[in-house]
C-alpha positions in Angstrom: -174.0 117.7 -208.1 -176.3 120.6 -207.7 -173.8 122.9 -209.5 -173.8 120.5 -212.2 -177.6 120.1 -212.4 -178.7 123.8 -212.4 -177.1 124.6 -215.9 -178.2 121.2 -217.7 -181.8 121.8 -216.5 -181.9 125.2 -217.5 -180.1 124.1 -221.0 -182.8 121.0 -221.5 -185.8 123.5 -220.5 -184.5 126.1 -223.5 -184.1 122.8 -225.7 -187.8 121.6 -224.9 -189.2 125.3 -225.5 -187.6 125.4 -229.0 -189.3 122.3 -229.3 -192.5 123.7 -228.2 -191.9 126.6 -230.4 -191.8 124.7 -233.1 -194.8 122.4 -232.9 -197.2 125.0 -231.2 -195.9 128.4 -232.3 -195.9 129.3 -228.7 -193.3 130.7 -226.4 -192.1 129.4 -223.2 -189.5 131.1 -220.9 -186.9 130.3 -218.3 -186.8 133.2 -215.8 -184.9 133.8 -212.7 -187.7 132.9 -210.7 -187.6 129.5 -212.2 -184.1 129.1 -210.9 -185.1 130.2 -207.2 -188.1 127.7 -207.4 -185.7 124.8 -208.3 -183.5 126.0 -205.5 -186.4 126.0 -203.3 -187.5 122.8 -204.0 -183.6 121.2 -203.7 -183.6 122.8 -199.9 -186.9 121.4 -199.0 -186.0 117.9 -200.4 -182.5 118.3 -198.4 -184.5 119.4 -195.3 -186.8 116.1 -195.5 -183.8 114.0 -195.8 -182.2 115.6 -192.9 -185.1 115.5 -190.8 -185.4 111.7 -191.7 -181.7 111.1 -190.7 -182.2 112.8 -187.4 -185.3 110.7 -186.7 -183.4 107.4 -187.7 -180.3 108.8 -185.5 -182.7 109.8 -182.3 -184.5 106.1 -182.7 -180.8 104.5 -182.8 -179.6 106.5 -180.0 -182.8 105.7 -177.7 -182.1 102.2 -178.7 -178.7 102.0 -177.5 -179.2 103.9 -174.7 -181.6 101.6 -173.6 -179.5 98.6 -174.8 -176.3 99.8 -172.7 -178.6 100.5 -169.6 -180.2 96.7 -170.1 -176.5 95.4 -170.3 -175.8 97.1 -166.9 -178.6 95.9 -165.3 -178.0 92.3 -166.6 -174.5 92.7 -165.4 -175.7 93.8 -162.0 -178.2 91.2 -161.8 -175.5 88.3 -162.7 -173.2 89.7 -159.6 -176.2 89.8 -157.2 -176.9 86.1 -158.2 -173.2 85.0 -157.7 -173.1 86.5 -154.5 -176.5 85.2 -153.3 -175.5 81.7 -154.8 -172.4 81.7 -152.5 -174.5 83.0 -149.7 -176.6 79.9 -150.2 -174.0 77.6 -150.7 -172.3 78.7 -147.2 -176.1 78.4 -145.3 -176.6 75.0 -146.7 -173.2 73.8 -145.8 -173.5 75.1 -142.3 -176.8 73.8 -141.8 -175.5 70.2 -142.7 -172.3 70.7 -140.2 -174.8 71.8 -137.6 -177.3 68.9 -138.2 -174.6 66.2 -137.9 -172.5 67.9 -134.8 -175.8 69.1 -132.6 -179.1 66.9 -133.0 -180.5 68.8 -130.3 -180.6 72.0 -132.5 -182.6 70.4 -135.2 -185.3 73.2 -134.9 -182.5 75.8 -135.7 -181.3 73.5 -138.7 -184.7 73.7 -139.9 -185.0 77.5 -139.6 -181.3 78.0 -141.4 -182.9 75.3 -144.0 -186.1 77.4 -144.7 -184.0 80.5 -145.0 -181.5 79.0 -147.6 -184.7 77.8 -149.7 -185.9 81.2 -149.5 -182.7 82.3 -150.8 -182.8 79.8 -153.7 -186.3 81.0 -154.5 -184.9 84.5 -154.8 -182.0 83.4 -157.0 -184.1 81.4 -159.6 -186.4 84.7 -159.5 -183.2 86.7 -160.3 -182.2 84.2 -163.1 -185.4 84.4 -164.7 -185.1 88.5 -164.6 -181.7 87.9 -166.1 -183.3 85.7 -169.1 -186.1 88.3 -169.7 -183.6 91.2 -169.6 -181.2 89.3 -172.0 -184.1 88.8 -174.4 -185.4 92.4 -174.4 -181.7 93.1 -174.9 -180.9 91.0 -177.9 -184.6 92.4 -179.3 -183.4 95.9 -179.1 -179.7 94.9 -180.7 -181.7 93.1 -183.6 -183.9 96.4 -184.0 -181.0 98.8 -183.7 -179.0 97.0 -186.4 -181.1 97.6 -189.5 -181.1 101.5 -188.3 -177.6 101.8 -188.2 -177.4 100.4 -191.5 -179.9 102.6 -192.7 -178.2 105.6 -191.6 -174.9 104.8 -193.1 -176.4 104.3 -196.4 -178.1 107.6 -196.3 -174.9 109.4 -195.7 -172.8 107.5 -198.3 -174.8 110.0 -200.7 -172.7 112.7 -199.3 -169.3 113.5 -200.9 -166.2 115.2 -199.7 -166.4 117.5 -202.9 -170.0 118.7 -201.7 -168.5 120.2 -198.6 -165.7 121.5 -200.2 -168.1 123.6 -203.0 -169.9 124.4 -199.7 -167.0 125.7 -197.9 -165.9 127.8 -200.8 -168.8 129.8 -201.1 -168.4 133.5 -200.1 -172.1 134.2 -199.8 -174.4 130.9 -200.2 -177.8 130.9 -202.0 -180.8 131.6 -200.0 -181.9 128.7 -197.9 -178.3 127.1 -197.7 -177.1 129.1 -194.9 -180.4 128.3 -193.0 -179.8 124.6 -193.7 -176.1 124.7 -192.5 -177.4 126.8 -189.5 -179.6 124.0 -188.5 -177.0 121.3 -189.0 -174.9 123.6 -186.4 -177.7 123.7 -183.9 -178.0 119.7 -184.3 -174.5 119.2 -183.8 -174.0 121.9 -181.1 -172.6 120.0 -177.6 -171.2 117.1 -179.9 -168.9 118.4 -182.6 -165.9 120.2 -180.6 -165.4 122.6 -183.5 -168.9 124.2 -183.0 -168.5 127.0 -180.1 -171.3 126.9 -177.7 -172.8 129.7 -175.2 -173.4 129.1 -171.6 -176.9 127.5 -172.3 -175.2 125.0 -174.7 -176.6 126.8 -177.9 -174.7 127.9 -180.8 -172.6 130.6 -180.1 -172.1 132.1 -183.9 -174.4 130.8 -186.3 -173.4 133.5 -188.9 -171.9 132.2 -192.4 -168.3 132.0 -192.1 
């Protein structure tokens, strides 16, 4: 897109300059500096877009991490709840049998019943915590879905042809190499094609 736009923009500028000359009798020039300023503007716009995408990625990553952690916690609480429910049922059954068979041990039966009641309250609290965690998980998921869609929509503007044109450059225009180097640093440790040093940084950021 940028390769097609550059010639078009300067041709259009020359056309406007001729119209300006015809109407105002004054010259308007298009210089190499104009070309460099246009590249600088394009680089800045790309940088802002990359920063925005990185911010969305970080927010999405944090949301998904929290979501996975919450799901793990909920699963653990559910397992604990099941185990405690079994314990409560066993203790309640034991207390009933004990009360029927040994009337003289009513005090001990009462004590076991109180313990079972405490366990039941604990289970109720765990169930309430599970409900709260589940609600938080659903909210995080609802907040993460729009971010995923926004990120996907932002990536749709990139075309395979753009990367092929970039790869074919023996020496990129000023600033383009810096943008690509920044992208390498962001993907270091994630993309297996990027070699990293012992500290996890990009091993060779030069243009290849």
